[in-house]
C-alpha positions in Angstrom: 87.0 129.7 94.4 84.0 127.9 95.7 81.6 129.5 93.3 84.0 128.9 90.4 84.4 125.2 91.1 80.8 124.6 91.8 79.8 126.0 88.4 82.8 124.9 86.4 80.9 122.2 84.6 77.2 121.6 85.4 75.9 118.0 85.4 74.5 118.3 81.9 77.9 118.8 80.3 79.8 115.5 80.1 83.2 116.8 79.2 86.3 116.4 81.4 86.0 118.8 84.3 89.6 120.0 84.2 89.1 122.9 86.7 87.9 120.3 89.3 90.7 117.9 88.4 93.1 120.8 88.8 91.7 121.7 92.2 91.7 118.1 93.5 95.3 117.6 92.1 96.4 120.9 93.8 95.0 119.8 97.2 96.6 116.4 96.7 99.9 118.3 96.1 99.4 120.2 99.4 98.4 117.0 101.3 101.3 114.9 100.1 103.8 117.8 100.4 102.9 118.1 104.1 103.2 114.3 104.5 106.6 114.2 102.8 107.9 117.0 105.1 107.4 114.5 107.9 109.5 111.9 106.0 112.1 114.5 104.9 112.9 115.8 108.4 113.7 112.3 109.8 117.4 113.3 110.1 116.4 116.4 112.1 114.2 114.3 114.4 116.9 111.6 114.6 119.4 114.2 115.8 117.1 115.8 118.3 115.7 112.6 119.9 118.6 110.3 119.2 116.4 107.8 117.3 117.5 104.4 116.0 116.6 103.3 112.5 113.9 101.1 114.0 112.3 104.1 115.7 112.4 106.0 112.4 110.5 103.1 111.0 107.9 103.3 113.8 107.2 106.9 112.9 106.5 105.9 109.3 104.5 102.9 110.5 102.3 105.1 112.7 101.7 107.6 109.9 101.0 105.1 107.2 99.0 102.6 109.3 96.6 105.2 110.6 95.8 105.9 107.0 96.0 102.2 105.9 93.5 101.0 108.5 91.0 103.8 108.1 91.0 104.3 104.3 89.1 101.1 103.4 86.5 101.8 106.1 86.0 105.4 104.9 85.8 104.2 101.3 83.2 101.6 102.1 81.1 104.0 104.1 81.2 106.7 101.4 80.2 104.1 98.7 77.0 103.7 100.7 76.6 107.3 101.7 78.9 109.8 100.0 80.1 112.6 102.2 81.4 115.5 100.1 82.2 117.8 103.0 84.4 115.2 104.7 87.3 116.4 102.4 88.0 119.7 104.3 87.5 117.9 107.6 90.2 115.4 106.7 92.6 118.2 105.8 91.9 119.6 109.3 93.4 116.4 110.8 96.6 117.1 108.9 96.6 120.7 110.1 96.4 119.5 113.7 99.1 116.9 113.2 101.6 119.4 111.8 101.1 121.8 114.6 101.7 119.1 117.1 104.8 117.9 115.2 106.2 121.4 115.4 106.0 121.5 119.2 106.5 117.8 120.0 109.1 117.4 122.8 109.1 113.6 123.0 109.2 110.6 120.7 105.6 109.5 121.6 104.3 112.9 120.7 106.1 112.7 117.3 104.4 109.3 116.8 101.0 110.8 117.7 101.5 113.7 115.3 102.4 111.3 112.5 99.2 109.4 113.3 97.1 112.5 112.9 98.6 113.3 109.6 97.9 109.8 108.4 94.3 110.1 109.6 93.9 113.1 107.4 94.9 111.1 104.3 92.5 108.3 105.2 89.6 110.7 104.6 91.2 112.6 101.7 92.1 109.8 99.3 88.9 107.8 98.9 86.6 110.8 98.5 89.0 112.8 96.3 89.6 109.7 94.1 85.8 109.5 93.6 85.8 113.2 92.7 88.5 112.5 90.1 86.4 109.7 88.5 83.3 111.8 88.5 85.2 114.6 86.7 86.8 112.2 84.2 84.0 111.9 81.6 85.2 108.3 80.9 88.9 109.2 80.6 89.6 107.5 83.9 93.3 106.9 83.5 93.9 110.6 82.6 91.9 111.7 85.6 93.7 109.4 88.0 97.1 110.6 86.6 96.2 114.3 87.0 94.9 113.6 90.5 97.9 111.4 91.6 100.6 113.5 90.0 99.6 116.4 92.3 100.5 114.1 95.2 103.8 113.1 93.6 104.8 116.7 93.0 103.9 117.5 96.5 106.0 114.6 97.7 108.9 116.0 95.6 108.5 119.5 97.0 108.5 118.2 100.6 112.3 117.4 100.8 113.1 120.8 99.2 110.9 122.5 101.8 112.6 120.6 104.5 116.1 121.4 103.2 115.3 125.2 102.8 113.1 125.8 105.8 113.1 123.1 108.4 116.8 121.9 108.4 118.1 125.5 108.9 115.4 126.7 111.3 114.6 123.6 113.2 111.5 121.6 114.2 109.4 124.6 115.2 109.4 125.8 111.6 107.0 122.9 110.7 104.3 125.2 112.0 104.7 127.3 108.9 104.0 124.2 106.7 100.6 123.8 108.4 99.5 127.0 106.6 99.3 124.8 103.4 96.6 122.8 105.2 94.5 125.9 105.7 94.8 126.7 102.0 93.8 123.1 101.3 90.7 123.4 103.4 89.6 126.5 101.5 90.0 124.8 98.1 88.3 121.6 99.3 85.3 123.6 100.4 84.8 124.5 96.7 85.5 121.0 95.5 83.0 119.6 98.0 80.3 122.0 96.8 80.8 120.9 93.2 80.9 117.2 94.3 77.6 117.6 96.2 75.9 119.4 93.2 76.9 116.7 90.7 76.5 113.6 92.9 73.0 112.8 91.9 73.3 114.1 88.3 74.6 112.8 85.0 78.2 112.6 86.3 77.4 110.8 89.5 75.3 108.2 87.7 77.7 107.6 84.8 80.9 107.3 86.8 79.7 105.6 90.0 77.0 103.2 88.8 77.5 99.4 88.8 78.0 97.7 85.5 78.8 94.1 84.5 82.4 93.7 83.4 82.0 90.1 82.3 84.4 88.7 84.8 83.6 85.9 87.2 83.9 86.3 91.0 86.9 84.0 90.9 88.6 86.0 88.2 88.0 89.2 90.2 89.3 87.8 93.4 92.4 86.4 91.7 93.1 89.7 90.0 92.7 91.7 93.2 95.2 89.3 94.9 97.7 89.9 92.1 97.2 93.7 92.4 97.9 93.5 96.1 101.1 91.6 95.4 102.1 94.3 93.0 101.3 97.0 95.5 103.5 95.1 98.0 106.4 95.1 95.5 106.0 98.7 94.6 105.6 100.2 98.0 108.1 98.1 99.9 110.6 99.4 97.3 109.4 103.0 97.5 109.4 102.8 101.3 113.1 101.9 101.2 113.9 104.9 99.0 111.7 107.5 100.5 112.5 106.7 104.2 116.2 105.8 103.9 117.5 107.2 100.7 118.9 110.3 102.5 120.7 108.1 105.1 122.0 105.9 102.3 123.5 108.8 100.4 125.0 110.3 103.6 126.5 106.9 104.6 127.9 105.9 101.2 128.8 109.2 99.5 129.3 111.5 102.5 126.7 114.0 101.6 125.4 116.5 104.1 121.7 116.6 105.1 120.8 119.3 102.6 122.5 117.7 99.7 120.8 114.4 100.5 117.4 116.2 100.5 118.1 117.6 97.0 119.0 114.1 95.9 115.7 112.7 97.3 113.9 115.4 95.3 115.4 113.9 92.1 114.0 110.5 92.9 110.5 111.9 93.9 110.5 113.9 90.7 110.9 110.7 88.8 108.0 109.2 90.7 105.8 112.3 89.7 106.9 111.9 86.0 105.9 108.2 85.9 102.5 108.9 87.6 101.6 111.5 85.0 102.4 109.2 82.1 101.0 106.0 83.4 97.3 106.9 83.4 96.9 108.3 79.8 99.0 105.5 78.4 96.8 103.0 80.1 93.7 104.6 78.5 95.3 104.0 75.1 97.0 100.6 75.3 95.3 98.9 78.3 95.9 98.9 82.1 97.5 95.4 82.1 100.3 96.4 79.7 101.1 99.4 81.7 101.2 97.5 85.0 103.3 94.8 83.5 105.8 97.1 81.8 106.2 99.6 84.6 106.7 97.4 87.6 108.9 94.8 85.8 110.6 97.6 83.8 112.0 99.1 87.0 114.0 96.0 87.8 117.1 96.8 85.6 117.4 100.2 87.3 116.9 98.9 90.8 119.3 96.1 90.4 122.1 98.5 89.1 121.4 101.1 91.8 123.5 99.7 94.7 126.6 99.5 92.5 126.5 102.9 90.9 128.5 106.1 91.8 126.7 109.2 92.9 126.1 110.5 89.4 124.5 107.3 88.2 122.7 106.7 91.5 120.7 109.9 90.9 120.0 108.9 87.3 119.0 105.3 88.2 116.9 106.5 91.1 115.0 108.9 88.8 114.4 106.1 86.2 113.4 103.5 88.8 111.0 105.9 90.4 109.4 106.9 87.1 109.0 103.3 85.9 107.5 101.8 89.1 105.2 104.8 89.8 103.6 104.7 86.3 101.8 101.5 87.4 99.7 103.1 90.2 97.1 105.1 88.2 96.6 102.0 86.0 96.3 99.7 89.1 93.6 102.0 90.6 91.6 102.3 87.4 92.0 98.6 86.7 90.7 97.7 90.2 87.8 100.1 89.7 86.9 98.3 86.5 87.1 94.9 88.4 84.6 96.2 91.0 82.4 98.8 89.3 80.3 100.9 91.5 82.7 100.6 94.4 85.0 103.5 93.7 85.4 104.5 97.4 86.1 100.9 98.5 88.6 100.4 95.8 90.4 103.7 96.4 90.4 103.2 100.1 91.6 99.6 99.9 94.4 100.3 97.4 95.5 103.7 98.7 95.3 102.2 102.2 97.2 99.1 101.2 99.8 101.3 99.6 100.3 103.2 102.8 100.2 100.0 104.9 102.8 98.3 102.8 104.9 101.4 103.0 104.6 101.4 106.7 105.5 97.7 107.1 108.3 98.2 104.7 109.8 101.2 106.5 109.6 99.4 109.9 111.0 96.1 108.5 113.8 97.8 106.5 114.7 100.0 109.5 115.1 96.9 111.6 117.2 95.3 108.9 119.4 98.4 108.6 120.0 98.4 112.4 121.0 94.8 112.2 123.2 95.0 109.1 123.7 98.3 107.2 121.7 100.7 105.1 123.7 99.6 102.0 122.7 96.0 102.6 119.0 97.1 102.6 119.4 98.6 99.1 120.9 95.3 97.8 117.8 93.5 99.2 115.3 96.0 97.8 116.8 95.8 94.3 115.0 92.5 93.7 111.5 93.6 94.7 110.4 94.9 91.3 110.8 91.3 89.9 107.5 90.5 91.6 106.0 92.5 88.7 106.1 89.2 86.7 102.8 88.4 88.5 101.0 91.0 86.3 101.1 88.4 83.5 98.2 86.6 85.1 95.8 89.6 85.2 92.7 89.3 82.9 92.4 91.9 80.2 89.5 94.3 80.9 89.8 96.6 77.9 87.0 95.0 75.9 84.8 94.4 79.0 84.9 97.8 80.8 84.3 101.3 79.5 
């Protein structure tokens, strides 16, 4: 595997390095699958430790904030000094976190395990996003979509894995999931070797060099602020569905835990579909149009969701997930075009912000659910995609950036 990836495309060949994109997408799948297992087994943890919704939110907060706080720092450091072999090391944190989660006998240990899994992501996302850009040969949206869809597919598989393995066999079975981290470490050793070989060559210089995009500092700062607002809208909404969708379905429709996990898979499959489509479409029609259409386009589905029966709830959840997720590859590439030469910083900031907003959202919505009801939370979340109107004020980078 390592030799294959290292020689898949030498630095002199500028075409898209699909073997490398495939490898980094596969490890993203494994990474996010393992993370989503943590989210998917919340009902199991709630039953064992008698957790409130607020405590469930604290677990998500610990997991996502360990990643959110560290990712921009890692991204900035690797912009100055890239560290190709940090990728398998980051996957090692996830491995340790899952092993601890499988044996945790108290709520604080569960929180610590979640923190370790989040720390693994803080290393993985900035550097792997840089690898995706290096392998893109200028088709940045396509590369981001391939990279990110792996994570979304992994997030979709997580609930199924929880339903088939962990719910029937209990918390200890999480240890089997940690084997995926070992596989990820092996694959990432090959990716890191390719990354190191191409870093100072044609690919590294072409994809990571600083270029003038024609925008003033004021325009860049304003656009970054708007993108952060859109991330807030997207991930607060996604936090509500990923963390509490199973509880909502159990409460409103009387589903059992396994049925609710299958329903969560439907929503996450929609997220994966939207992610795969958003990047290539952004390459063709412009990032701003995709961002505008995808986030605002989710509003009709999210607004109808709290009033639908079970059948339509699944359809609307799939559509809302697909629409709102299609924005993220475009947001990442758009931000990279705003700040050329700062791939790690951008990726760390926006992936980190995404995790942070998800963590804040999970904790806040859990507190709100304890004070009111889980159904009321979904009525509130339905209006969040309307913040996508802010995308109207983004400058157009299509004629300024390659």
